[in-house]
VEXPADO-388364 format. One record per residue (C-alpha): residue number from 1; x, y, z. Coordinates in nm, 2 decimals, always signed. Layout:
// residues N
@nr = NUM | x = X | y = Y | z = Z .
...
***
This chain:
// residues 383
@nr = 1 | x = +2.82 | y = -2.43 | z = -1.77 .
@nr = 2 | x = +2.56 | y = -2.18 | z = -1.64 .
@nr = 3 | x = +2.27 | y = -2.09 | z = -1.87 .
@nr = 4 | x = +2.20 | y = -1.71 | z = -1.88 .
@nr = 5 | x = +1.85 | y = -1.59 | z = -1.87 .
@nr = 6 | x = +1.79 | y = -1.22 | z = -1.97 .
@nr = 7 | x = +1.50 | y = -1.09 | z = -1.76 .
@nr = 8 | x = +1.47 | y = -0.76 | z = -1.94 .
@nr = 9 | x = +1.44 | y = -0.90 | z = -2.28 .
@nr = 10 | x = +1.22 | y = -1.20 | z = -2.19 .
@nr = 11 | x = +0.90 | y = -1.23 | z = -2.38 .
@nr = 12 | x = +0.72 | y = -1.38 | z = -2.08 .
@nr = 13 | x = +0.89 | y = -1.36 | z = -1.74 .
@nr = 14 | x = +0.67 | y = -1.66 | z = -1.62 .
@nr = 15 | x = +0.88 | y = -1.89 | z = -1.83 .
@nr = 16 | x = +1.19 | y = -1.77 | z = -1.65 .
@nr = 17 | x = +1.02 | y = -1.80 | z = -1.31 .
@nr = 18 | x = +0.93 | y = -2.17 | z = -1.38 .
@nr = 19 | x = +1.28 | y = -2.25 | z = -1.51 .
@nr = 20 | x = +1.43 | y = -2.10 | z = -1.18 .
@nr = 21 | x = +1.18 | y = -2.29 | z = -0.96 .
@nr = 22 | x = +1.24 | y = -2.61 | z = -1.15 .
@nr = 23 | x = +1.62 | y = -2.57 | z = -1.10 .
@nr = 24 | x = +1.59 | y = -2.49 | z = -0.74 .
@nr = 25 | x = +1.36 | y = -2.78 | z = -0.67 .
@nr = 26 | x = +1.61 | y = -3.01 | z = -0.84 .
@nr = 27 | x = +1.87 | y = -2.90 | z = -0.59 .
@nr = 28 | x = +2.06 | y = -2.67 | z = -0.82 .
@nr = 29 | x = +2.20 | y = -2.32 | z = -0.74 .
@nr = 30 | x = +2.09 | y = -2.01 | z = -0.93 .
@nr = 31 | x = +2.20 | y = -1.65 | z = -0.94 .
@nr = 32 | x = +1.92 | y = -1.39 | z = -0.90 .
@nr = 33 | x = +1.91 | y = -1.01 | z = -0.91 .
@nr = 34 | x = +1.78 | y = -0.81 | z = -0.61 .
@nr = 35 | x = +1.76 | y = -0.43 | z = -0.57 .
@nr = 36 | x = +2.10 | y = -0.41 | z = -0.40 .
@nr = 37 | x = +2.31 | y = -0.70 | z = -0.54 .
@nr = 38 | x = +2.30 | y = -1.02 | z = -0.73 .
@nr = 39 | x = +2.27 | y = -1.33 | z = -0.50 .
@nr = 40 | x = +2.34 | y = -1.70 | z = -0.52 .
@nr = 41 | x = +2.03 | y = -1.89 | z = -0.41 .
@nr = 42 | x = +1.93 | y = -2.24 | z = -0.30 .
@nr = 43 | x = +1.60 | y = -2.41 | z = -0.21 .
@nr = 44 | x = +1.59 | y = -2.43 | z = +0.17 .
@nr = 45 | x = +1.44 | y = -2.78 | z = +0.16 .
@nr = 46 | x = +1.73 | y = -2.91 | z = -0.06 .
@nr = 47 | x = +2.00 | y = -3.00 | z = +0.20 .
@nr = 48 | x = +2.28 | y = -3.07 | z = -0.05 .
@nr = 49 | x = +2.23 | y = -2.74 | z = -0.23 .
@nr = 50 | x = +2.23 | y = -2.55 | z = +0.10 .
@nr = 51 | x = +2.54 | y = -2.73 | z = +0.22 .
@nr = 52 | x = +2.71 | y = -2.65 | z = -0.11 .
@nr = 53 | x = +2.60 | y = -2.28 | z = -0.09 .
@nr = 54 | x = +2.73 | y = -2.26 | z = +0.27 .
@nr = 55 | x = +3.07 | y = -2.39 | z = +0.18 .
@nr = 56 | x = +3.11 | y = -2.13 | z = -0.09 .
@nr = 57 | x = +3.04 | y = -1.84 | z = +0.15 .
@nr = 58 | x = +3.38 | y = -1.91 | z = +0.32 .
@nr = 59 | x = +3.57 | y = -1.91 | z = -0.01 .
@nr = 60 | x = +3.44 | y = -1.58 | z = -0.15 .
@nr = 61 | x = +3.38 | y = -1.37 | z = +0.16 .
@nr = 62 | x = +3.66 | y = -1.13 | z = +0.24 .
@nr = 63 | x = +3.83 | y = -1.11 | z = +0.58 .
@nr = 64 | x = +3.62 | y = -0.81 | z = +0.69 .
@nr = 65 | x = +3.30 | y = -1.00 | z = +0.62 .
@nr = 66 | x = +3.41 | y = -1.31 | z = +0.80 .
@nr = 67 | x = +3.53 | y = -1.12 | z = +1.11 .
@nr = 68 | x = +3.20 | y = -0.93 | z = +1.14 .
@nr = 69 | x = +3.03 | y = -1.24 | z = +1.29 .
@nr = 70 | x = +2.72 | y = -1.18 | z = +1.08 .
@nr = 71 | x = +2.54 | y = -1.48 | z = +0.93 .
@nr = 72 | x = +2.65 | y = -1.48 | z = +0.56 .
@nr = 73 | x = +2.33 | y = -1.66 | z = +0.45 .
@nr = 74 | x = +1.97 | y = -1.52 | z = +0.47 .
@nr = 75 | x = +1.63 | y = -1.69 | z = +0.46 .
@nr = 76 | x = +1.44 | y = -1.50 | z = +0.19 .
@nr = 77 | x = +1.08 | y = -1.53 | z = +0.31 .
@nr = 78 | x = +0.81 | y = -1.40 | z = +0.07 .
@nr = 79 | x = +0.63 | y = -1.17 | z = +0.31 .
@nr = 80 | x = +0.59 | y = -1.05 | z = +0.67 .
@nr = 81 | x = +0.32 | y = -1.32 | z = +0.72 .
@nr = 82 | x = +0.56 | y = -1.59 | z = +0.63 .
@nr = 83 | x = +0.82 | y = -1.45 | z = +0.87 .
@nr = 84 | x = +0.57 | y = -1.49 | z = +1.15 .
@nr = 85 | x = +0.55 | y = -1.86 | z = +1.06 .
@nr = 86 | x = +0.92 | y = -1.88 | z = +1.16 .
@nr = 87 | x = +0.90 | y = -1.63 | z = +1.44 .
@nr = 88 | x = +0.55 | y = -1.68 | z = +1.60 .
@nr = 89 | x = +0.60 | y = -1.43 | z = +1.88 .
@nr = 90 | x = +0.72 | y = -1.11 | z = +1.73 .
@nr = 91 | x = +0.69 | y = -0.80 | z = +1.95 .
@nr = 92 | x = +0.50 | y = -0.49 | z = +1.85 .
@nr = 93 | x = +0.81 | y = -0.29 | z = +1.75 .
@nr = 94 | x = +0.95 | y = -0.58 | z = +1.55 .
@nr = 95 | x = +0.62 | y = -0.61 | z = +1.36 .
@nr = 96 | x = +0.62 | y = -0.24 | z = +1.28 .
@nr = 97 | x = +0.97 | y = -0.25 | z = +1.15 .
@nr = 98 | x = +0.93 | y = -0.55 | z = +0.92 .
@nr = 99 | x = +0.59 | y = -0.44 | z = +0.80 .
@nr = 100 | x = +0.73 | y = -0.10 | z = +0.69 .
@nr = 101 | x = +1.07 | y = -0.21 | z = +0.56 .
@nr = 102 | x = +0.96 | y = -0.51 | z = +0.36 .
@nr = 103 | x = +0.98 | y = -0.58 | z = +0.08 .
@nr = 104 | x = +1.29 | y = -0.38 | z = +0.05 .
@nr = 105 | x = +1.67 | y = -0.34 | z = +0.10 .
@nr = 106 | x = +1.68 | y = -0.42 | z = +0.47 .
@nr = 107 | x = +1.81 | y = -0.75 | z = +0.61 .
@nr = 108 | x = +1.71 | y = -0.83 | z = +0.97 .
@nr = 109 | x = +1.88 | y = -1.05 | z = +1.23 .
@nr = 110 | x = +1.66 | y = -1.22 | z = +1.49 .
@nr = 111 | x = +1.74 | y = -1.45 | z = +1.78 .
@nr = 112 | x = +1.59 | y = -1.79 | z = +1.67 .
@nr = 113 | x = +1.58 | y = -2.13 | z = +1.82 .
@nr = 114 | x = +1.56 | y = -2.45 | z = +1.61 .
@nr = 115 | x = +1.22 | y = -2.54 | z = +1.76 .
@nr = 116 | x = +1.06 | y = -2.20 | z = +1.67 .
@nr = 117 | x = +0.77 | y = -2.22 | z = +1.43 .
@nr = 118 | x = +0.85 | y = -2.36 | z = +1.09 .
@nr = 119 | x = +1.22 | y = -2.34 | z = +1.16 .
@nr = 120 | x = +1.19 | y = -2.68 | z = +1.31 .
@nr = 121 | x = +1.06 | y = -2.81 | z = +0.97 .
@nr = 122 | x = +1.37 | y = -2.71 | z = +0.78 .
@nr = 123 | x = +1.64 | y = -2.98 | z = +0.72 .
@nr = 124 | x = +1.91 | y = -2.99 | z = +0.99 .
@nr = 125 | x = +2.17 | y = -2.89 | z = +0.73 .
@nr = 126 | x = +1.97 | y = -2.58 | z = +0.65 .
@nr = 127 | x = +1.92 | y = -2.48 | z = +1.02 .
@nr = 128 | x = +2.30 | y = -2.52 | z = +1.07 .
@nr = 129 | x = +2.39 | y = -2.31 | z = +0.76 .
@nr = 130 | x = +2.16 | y = -2.03 | z = +0.87 .
@nr = 131 | x = +2.24 | y = -2.02 | z = +1.23 .
@nr = 132 | x = +2.52 | y = -1.80 | z = +1.36 .
@nr = 133 | x = +2.54 | y = -1.77 | z = +1.74 .
@nr = 134 | x = +2.16 | y = -1.84 | z = +1.76 .
@nr = 135 | x = +2.09 | y = -1.56 | z = +1.51 .
@nr = 136 | x = +1.92 | y = -1.60 | z = +1.18 .
@nr = 137 | x = +1.91 | y = -1.33 | z = +0.91 .
@nr = 138 | x = +1.58 | y = -1.28 | z = +0.72 .
@nr = 139 | x = +1.52 | y = -1.08 | z = +0.40 .
@nr = 140 | x = +1.23 | y = -0.99 | z = +0.16 .
@nr = 141 | x = +1.40 | y = -0.86 | z = -0.15 .
@nr = 142 | x = +1.18 | y = -0.62 | z = -0.35 .
@nr = 143 | x = +1.29 | y = -0.74 | z = -0.70 .
@nr = 144 | x = +0.99 | y = -0.87 | z = -0.89 .
@nr = 145 | x = +1.17 | y = -1.18 | z = -1.01 .
@nr = 146 | x = +1.26 | y = -1.29 | z = -0.66 .
@nr = 147 | x = +0.90 | y = -1.22 | z = -0.55 .
@nr = 148 | x = +0.75 | y = -1.43 | z = -0.83 .
@nr = 149 | x = +0.99 | y = -1.72 | z = -0.76 .
@nr = 150 | x = +0.92 | y = -1.71 | z = -0.39 .
@nr = 151 | x = +0.55 | y = -1.74 | z = -0.45 .
@nr = 152 | x = +0.58 | y = -2.07 | z = -0.65 .
@nr = 153 | x = +0.82 | y = -2.24 | z = -0.41 .
@nr = 154 | x = +0.68 | y = -2.44 | z = -0.11 .
@nr = 155 | x = +0.95 | y = -2.30 | z = +0.12 .
@nr = 156 | x = +1.19 | y = -1.99 | z = +0.12 .
@nr = 157 | x = +1.51 | y = -1.96 | z = -0.07 .
@nr = 158 | x = +1.85 | y = -1.93 | z = +0.11 .
@nr = 159 | x = +2.05 | y = -1.65 | z = -0.05 .
@nr = 160 | x = +2.41 | y = -1.53 | z = -0.04 .
@nr = 161 | x = +2.55 | y = -1.21 | z = -0.18 .
@nr = 162 | x = +2.36 | y = -0.92 | z = -0.02 .
@nr = 163 | x = +2.57 | y = -0.98 | z = +0.29 .
@nr = 164 | x = +2.89 | y = -0.87 | z = +0.12 .
@nr = 165 | x = +3.06 | y = -0.54 | z = +0.20 .
@nr = 166 | x = +3.01 | y = -0.24 | z = -0.03 .
@nr = 167 | x = +3.35 | y = -0.28 | z = -0.20 .
@nr = 168 | x = +3.28 | y = -0.65 | z = -0.29 .
@nr = 169 | x = +2.91 | y = -0.63 | z = -0.37 .
@nr = 170 | x = +2.78 | y = -0.79 | z = -0.69 .
@nr = 171 | x = +2.59 | y = -0.50 | z = -0.86 .
@nr = 172 | x = +2.59 | y = -0.68 | z = -1.20 .
@nr = 173 | x = +2.65 | y = -1.03 | z = -1.32 .
@nr = 174 | x = +3.00 | y = -0.92 | z = -1.43 .
@nr = 175 | x = +3.09 | y = -0.86 | z = -1.06 .
@nr = 176 | x = +3.00 | y = -1.22 | z = -0.96 .
@nr = 177 | x = +3.32 | y = -1.42 | z = -0.90 .
@nr = 178 | x = +3.38 | y = -1.69 | z = -1.16 .
@nr = 179 | x = +3.38 | y = -1.96 | z = -0.90 .
@nr = 180 | x = +3.02 | y = -1.86 | z = -0.81 .
@nr = 181 | x = +2.91 | y = -1.84 | z = -1.17 .
@nr = 182 | x = +3.04 | y = -2.19 | z = -1.23 .
@nr = 183 | x = +2.83 | y = -2.32 | z = -0.94 .
@nr = 184 | x = +2.50 | y = -2.18 | z = -1.07 .
@nr = 185 | x = +2.30 | y = -2.38 | z = -1.33 .
@nr = 186 | x = +2.11 | y = -2.06 | z = -1.41 .
@nr = 187 | x = +2.23 | y = -1.70 | z = -1.41 .
@nr = 188 | x = +1.95 | y = -1.44 | z = -1.44 .
@nr = 189 | x = +2.06 | y = -1.10 | z = -1.56 .
@nr = 190 | x = +1.86 | y = -0.78 | z = -1.52 .
@nr = 191 | x = +2.12 | y = -0.51 | z = -1.57 .
@nr = 192 | x = +2.28 | y = -0.31 | z = -1.29 .
@nr = 193 | x = +2.10 | y = -0.33 | z = -0.95 .
@nr = 194 | x = +1.87 | y = -0.04 | z = -0.86 .
@nr = 195 | x = +2.08 | y = +0.09 | z = -0.57 .
@nr = 196 | x = +2.45 | y = +0.15 | z = -0.56 .
@nr = 197 | x = +2.46 | y = +0.08 | z = -0.18 .
@nr = 198 | x = +2.43 | y = -0.26 | z = -0.02 .
@nr = 199 | x = +2.13 | y = -0.36 | z = +0.19 .
@nr = 200 | x = +2.10 | y = -0.23 | z = +0.54 .
@nr = 201 | x = +2.15 | y = -0.49 | z = +0.82 .
@nr = 202 | x = +1.96 | y = -0.45 | z = +1.14 .
@nr = 203 | x = +1.95 | y = -0.66 | z = +1.46 .
@nr = 204 | x = +1.60 | y = -0.67 | z = +1.60 .
@nr = 205 | x = +1.45 | y = -0.78 | z = +1.93 .
@nr = 206 | x = +1.09 | y = -0.75 | z = +2.05 .
@nr = 207 | x = +1.12 | y = -0.39 | z = +2.15 .
@nr = 208 | x = +1.45 | y = -0.26 | z = +2.03 .
@nr = 209 | x = +1.67 | y = -0.26 | z = +1.72 .
@nr = 210 | x = +2.03 | y = -0.19 | z = +1.64 .
@nr = 211 | x = +2.19 | y = -0.08 | z = +1.31 .
@nr = 212 | x = +2.46 | y = -0.34 | z = +1.23 .
@nr = 213 | x = +2.55 | y = -0.21 | z = +0.88 .
@nr = 214 | x = +2.46 | y = +0.11 | z = +0.71 .
@nr = 215 | x = +2.32 | y = +0.07 | z = +0.37 .
@nr = 216 | x = +2.04 | y = +0.20 | z = +0.15 .
@nr = 217 | x = +1.81 | y = +0.27 | z = +0.44 .
@nr = 218 | x = +1.96 | y = +0.50 | z = +0.70 .
@nr = 219 | x = +1.93 | y = +0.52 | z = +1.07 .
@nr = 220 | x = +1.68 | y = +0.81 | z = +1.08 .
@nr = 221 | x = +1.45 | y = +0.63 | z = +0.84 .
@nr = 222 | x = +1.47 | y = +0.32 | z = +1.05 .
@nr = 223 | x = +1.38 | y = +0.53 | z = +1.35 .
@nr = 224 | x = +1.07 | y = +0.66 | z = +1.18 .
@nr = 225 | x = +0.97 | y = +0.31 | z = +1.06 .
@nr = 226 | x = +1.00 | y = +0.17 | z = +1.41 .
@nr = 227 | x = +0.78 | y = +0.45 | z = +1.56 .
@nr = 228 | x = +0.42 | y = +0.41 | z = +1.67 .
@nr = 229 | x = +0.20 | y = +0.58 | z = +1.40 .
@nr = 230 | x = -0.13 | y = +0.73 | z = +1.51 .
@nr = 231 | x = -0.37 | y = +0.83 | z = +1.22 .
@nr = 232 | x = -0.69 | y = +1.03 | z = +1.27 .
@nr = 233 | x = -0.95 | y = +1.02 | z = +1.00 .
@nr = 234 | x = -1.26 | y = +1.22 | z = +0.91 .
@nr = 235 | x = -1.43 | y = +1.31 | z = +0.58 .
@nr = 236 | x = -1.25 | y = +1.61 | z = +0.44 .
@nr = 237 | x = -0.94 | y = +1.64 | z = +0.67 .
@nr = 238 | x = -1.00 | y = +2.01 | z = +0.73 .
@nr = 239 | x = -1.19 | y = +2.01 | z = +1.06 .
@nr = 240 | x = -1.22 | y = +1.71 | z = +1.30 .
@nr = 241 | x = -0.91 | y = +1.51 | z = +1.21 .
@nr = 242 | x = -0.66 | y = +1.80 | z = +1.19 .
@nr = 243 | x = -0.79 | y = +1.92 | z = +1.53 .
@nr = 244 | x = -0.75 | y = +1.57 | z = +1.67 .
@nr = 245 | x = -0.40 | y = +1.54 | z = +1.53 .
@nr = 246 | x = -0.28 | y = +1.87 | z = +1.67 .
@nr = 247 | x = -0.44 | y = +1.82 | z = +2.01 .
@nr = 248 | x = -0.31 | y = +1.47 | z = +2.05 .
@nr = 249 | x = +0.04 | y = +1.58 | z = +1.96 .
@nr = 250 | x = +0.03 | y = +1.85 | z = +2.22 .
@nr = 251 | x = -0.11 | y = +1.62 | z = +2.49 .
@nr = 252 | x = +0.16 | y = +1.36 | z = +2.42 .
@nr = 253 | x = +0.43 | y = +1.63 | z = +2.42 .
@nr = 254 | x = +0.31 | y = +1.75 | z = +2.76 .
@nr = 255 | x = +0.31 | y = +1.40 | z = +2.91 .
@nr = 256 | x = +0.66 | y = +1.32 | z = +2.78 .
@nr = 257 | x = +0.79 | y = +1.67 | z = +2.86 .
@nr = 258 | x = +0.94 | y = +1.70 | z = +2.51 .
@nr = 259 | x = +0.93 | y = +1.92 | z = +2.21 .
@nr = 260 | x = +0.76 | y = +1.83 | z = +1.88 .
@nr = 261 | x = +1.10 | y = +1.74 | z = +1.73 .
@nr = 262 | x = +1.18 | y = +1.52 | z = +2.03 .
@nr = 263 | x = +0.84 | y = +1.34 | z = +1.99 .
@nr = 264 | x = +0.98 | y = +1.16 | z = +1.69 .
@nr = 265 | x = +1.29 | y = +1.05 | z = +1.90 .
@nr = 266 | x = +1.05 | y = +0.92 | z = +2.16 .
@nr = 267 | x = +0.90 | y = +0.69 | z = +1.90 .
@nr = 268 | x = +0.57 | y = +0.85 | z = +1.79 .
@nr = 269 | x = +0.44 | y = +0.98 | z = +1.46 .
@nr = 270 | x = +0.10 | y = +1.15 | z = +1.44 .
@nr = 271 | x = -0.10 | y = +1.24 | z = +1.12 .
@nr = 272 | x = -0.45 | y = +1.28 | z = +0.98 .
@nr = 273 | x = -0.63 | y = +1.22 | z = +0.66 .
@nr = 274 | x = -0.98 | y = +1.22 | z = +0.51 .
@nr = 275 | x = -1.19 | y = +0.96 | z = +0.33 .
@nr = 276 | x = -1.30 | y = +1.22 | z = +0.07 .
@nr = 277 | x = -1.02 | y = +1.47 | z = +0.11 .
@nr = 278 | x = -0.86 | y = +1.67 | z = -0.16 .
@nr = 279 | x = -0.49 | y = +1.73 | z = -0.17 .
@nr = 280 | x = -0.35 | y = +2.05 | z = -0.01 .
@nr = 281 | x = -0.67 | y = +2.21 | z = +0.14 .
@nr = 282 | x = -0.62 | y = +2.43 | z = +0.45 .
@nr = 283 | x = -0.78 | y = +2.38 | z = +0.78 .
@nr = 284 | x = -1.12 | y = +2.54 | z = +0.83 .
@nr = 285 | x = -1.11 | y = +2.90 | z = +0.97 .
@nr = 286 | x = -1.30 | y = +2.80 | z = +1.28 .
@nr = 287 | x = -1.06 | y = +2.51 | z = +1.35 .
@nr = 288 | x = -0.77 | y = +2.76 | z = +1.30 .
@nr = 289 | x = -0.92 | y = +3.01 | z = +1.54 .
@nr = 290 | x = -1.00 | y = +2.76 | z = +1.82 .
@nr = 291 | x = -0.66 | y = +2.59 | z = +1.82 .
@nr = 292 | x = -0.48 | y = +2.92 | z = +1.79 .
@nr = 293 | x = -0.64 | y = +3.02 | z = +2.13 .
@nr = 294 | x = -0.46 | y = +2.71 | z = +2.27 .
@nr = 295 | x = -0.13 | y = +2.80 | z = +2.12 .
@nr = 296 | x = -0.16 | y = +2.54 | z = +1.83 .
@nr = 297 | x = -0.10 | y = +2.65 | z = +1.48 .
@nr = 298 | x = -0.30 | y = +2.48 | z = +1.20 .
@nr = 299 | x = -0.20 | y = +2.74 | z = +0.94 .
@nr = 300 | x = +0.04 | y = +2.50 | z = +0.77 .
@nr = 301 | x = -0.20 | y = +2.21 | z = +0.76 .
@nr = 302 | x = -0.27 | y = +2.06 | z = +0.41 .
@nr = 303 | x = -0.54 | y = +1.80 | z = +0.37 .
@nr = 304 | x = -0.46 | y = +1.46 | z = +0.23 .
@nr = 305 | x = -0.67 | y = +1.16 | z = +0.12 .
@nr = 306 | x = -0.66 | y = +0.83 | z = +0.31 .
@nr = 307 | x = -0.45 | y = +0.59 | z = +0.10 .
@nr = 308 | x = -0.36 | y = +0.23 | z = +0.12 .
@nr = 309 | x = +0.00 | y = +0.33 | z = +0.19 .
@nr = 310 | x = -0.11 | y = +0.54 | z = +0.50 .
@nr = 311 | x = -0.32 | y = +0.25 | z = +0.62 .
@nr = 312 | x = -0.03 | y = +0.01 | z = +0.58 .
@nr = 313 | x = +0.19 | y = +0.24 | z = +0.78 .
@nr = 314 | x = -0.05 | y = +0.32 | z = +1.06 .
@nr = 315 | x = -0.06 | y = +0.12 | z = +1.39 .
@nr = 316 | x = -0.37 | y = +0.29 | z = +1.51 .
@nr = 317 | x = -0.64 | y = +0.45 | z = +1.29 .
@nr = 318 | x = -0.91 | y = +0.65 | z = +1.48 .
@nr = 319 | x = -1.22 | y = +0.75 | z = +1.29 .
@nr = 320 | x = -1.47 | y = +1.02 | z = +1.39 .
@nr = 321 | x = -1.78 | y = +0.82 | z = +1.30 .
@nr = 322 | x = -1.89 | y = +0.46 | z = +1.27 .
@nr = 323 | x = -1.95 | y = +0.51 | z = +0.90 .
@nr = 324 | x = -1.59 | y = +0.61 | z = +0.85 .
@nr = 325 | x = -1.48 | y = +0.29 | z = +1.02 .
@nr = 326 | x = -1.72 | y = +0.08 | z = +0.82 .
@nr = 327 | x = -1.61 | y = +0.24 | z = +0.49 .
@nr = 328 | x = -1.24 | y = +0.16 | z = +0.56 .
@nr = 329 | x = -1.31 | y = -0.20 | z = +0.67 .
@nr = 330 | x = -1.54 | y = -0.25 | z = +0.38 .
@nr = 331 | x = -1.23 | y = -0.22 | z = +0.16 .
@nr = 332 | x = -0.97 | y = -0.35 | z = +0.40 .
@nr = 333 | x = -1.14 | y = -0.60 | z = +0.65 .
@nr = 334 | x = -0.79 | y = -0.73 | z = +0.74 .
@nr = 335 | x = -0.74 | y = -0.40 | z = +0.93 .
@nr = 336 | x = -1.01 | y = -0.46 | z = +1.19 .
@nr = 337 | x = -0.76 | y = -0.47 | z = +1.47 .
@nr = 338 | x = -0.61 | y = -0.13 | z = +1.37 .
@nr = 339 | x = -0.91 | y = +0.08 | z = +1.29 .
@nr = 340 | x = -1.11 | y = +0.21 | z = +1.59 .
@nr = 341 | x = -1.38 | y = +0.46 | z = +1.66 .
@nr = 342 | x = -1.23 | y = +0.76 | z = +1.84 .
@nr = 343 | x = -1.50 | y = +0.75 | z = +2.10 .
@nr = 344 | x = -1.46 | y = +0.43 | z = +2.29 .
@nr = 345 | x = -1.82 | y = +0.48 | z = +2.41 .
@nr = 346 | x = -1.94 | y = +0.41 | z = +2.06 .
@nr = 347 | x = -2.08 | y = +0.75 | z = +1.97 .
@nr = 348 | x = -1.99 | y = +0.95 | z = +1.66 .
@nr = 349 | x = -1.84 | y = +1.29 | z = +1.65 .
@nr = 350 | x = -2.05 | y = +1.48 | z = +1.40 .
@nr = 351 | x = -1.91 | y = +1.72 | z = +1.14 .
@nr = 352 | x = -1.91 | y = +2.08 | z = +1.27 .
@nr = 353 | x = -1.88 | y = +2.24 | z = +0.93 .
@nr = 354 | x = -2.16 | y = +2.49 | z = +0.87 .
@nr = 355 | x = -2.26 | y = +2.49 | z = +1.23 .
@nr = 356 | x = -2.08 | y = +2.80 | z = +1.34 .
@nr = 357 | x = -1.81 | y = +2.85 | z = +1.60 .
@nr = 358 | x = -2.02 | y = +2.71 | z = +1.89 .
@nr = 359 | x = -2.05 | y = +2.38 | z = +1.70 .
@nr = 360 | x = -1.67 | y = +2.37 | z = +1.66 .
@nr = 361 | x = -1.62 | y = +2.43 | z = +2.03 .
@nr = 362 | x = -1.85 | y = +2.13 | z = +2.11 .
@nr = 363 | x = -1.67 | y = +1.92 | z = +1.86 .
@nr = 364 | x = -1.33 | y = +2.00 | z = +1.99 .
@nr = 365 | x = -1.44 | y = +1.93 | z = +2.35 .
@nr = 366 | x = -1.57 | y = +1.59 | z = +2.25 .
@nr = 367 | x = -1.25 | y = +1.51 | z = +2.07 .
@nr = 368 | x = -1.03 | y = +1.61 | z = +2.37 .
@nr = 369 | x = -1.23 | y = +1.38 | z = +2.61 .
@nr = 370 | x = -1.16 | y = +1.08 | z = +2.39 .
@nr = 371 | x = -0.80 | y = +1.17 | z = +2.32 .
@nr = 372 | x = -0.74 | y = +1.17 | z = +2.70 .
@nr = 373 | x = -0.85 | y = +0.80 | z = +2.70 .
@nr = 374 | x = -0.61 | y = +0.71 | z = +2.42 .
@nr = 375 | x = -0.33 | y = +0.90 | z = +2.59 .
@nr = 376 | x = -0.39 | y = +0.71 | z = +2.91 .
@nr = 377 | x = -0.35 | y = +0.38 | z = +2.72 .
@nr = 378 | x = -0.03 | y = +0.50 | z = +2.55 .
@nr = 379 | x = +0.13 | y = +0.61 | z = +2.88 .
@nr = 380 | x = +0.04 | y = +0.28 | z = +3.05 .
@nr = 381 | x = +0.22 | y = +0.09 | z = +2.77 .
@nr = 382 | x = +0.54 | y = +0.29 | z = +2.84 .
@nr = 383 | x = +0.55 | y = +0.18 | z = +3.21 .
***
């Protein structure tokens, strides 16, 4: 009979984590909550447990699920870094998508061969259970309990349950079929799942993706998450970086012969921020005037501070000065490949504030020269 562990009323969740890890390591099955459904989990290194889990997917999946051709089991890696251990050669678009979607309610299908990365180190029974027409499904659930358990295990869990269709999803422990409950040595309950919709399923290649099943995350959100994100950074986000943002957006629109709304459909997001910016400050009057002369409207600009979330989302961060770059990398040295000086020649673009309109003209001209170099690189990548 399955033992029930109440996560919400636990005095110390670490005790539950260690009980789960011990059960999985012993080759037992456990039920765990995620943000979209409860799942039945096995340790990927325990062949008998994975085989048992795989057999049960055929007995509880409905006809619609089985006909879809989707792999019913998912490899629940702990992070994007661990995914790259199993898929060593992810393309740029795939990296953007997983970095922005995970952890979260998105399950992704990749073409995988048995000799790819750490996939070759998994038992043959596990590889066979995961593989469906050379595709493997990966997930990084956002539920804290799953995250904690993943960190203490030497290899990922295999999970079943988030695959199920909306009408058969297990949003609480009461929804789990009795035959599944009987299989689990531990049942962890944490109340109803956070979302009423199932996880979104996406098929991903190096430079493209396809929505397989609509869920919590919609197609437009996925489109945004797969876009290239350019972020321009200065100090206060009222002069240099707003001008760079607006000018680069215009240049890119002209090159692609598209409107601002269509720029998003082309796969580009452009923004700006400041290291010492307040929230909601307007662009400086001089910046407004200069860009208005070029048909660019900065009247709706509102400053924003540079945050970890913005850094996490950005593919390219361009700073106005070397000090800006050093300040960012001093806190986030792991972003050295993403944070660049706007001027590839190495010079800084000084702050025009207080220097009058002539100083703003000089600043804008410098910014445009260096934006042209960035634009050239972007267009070469599209060829």
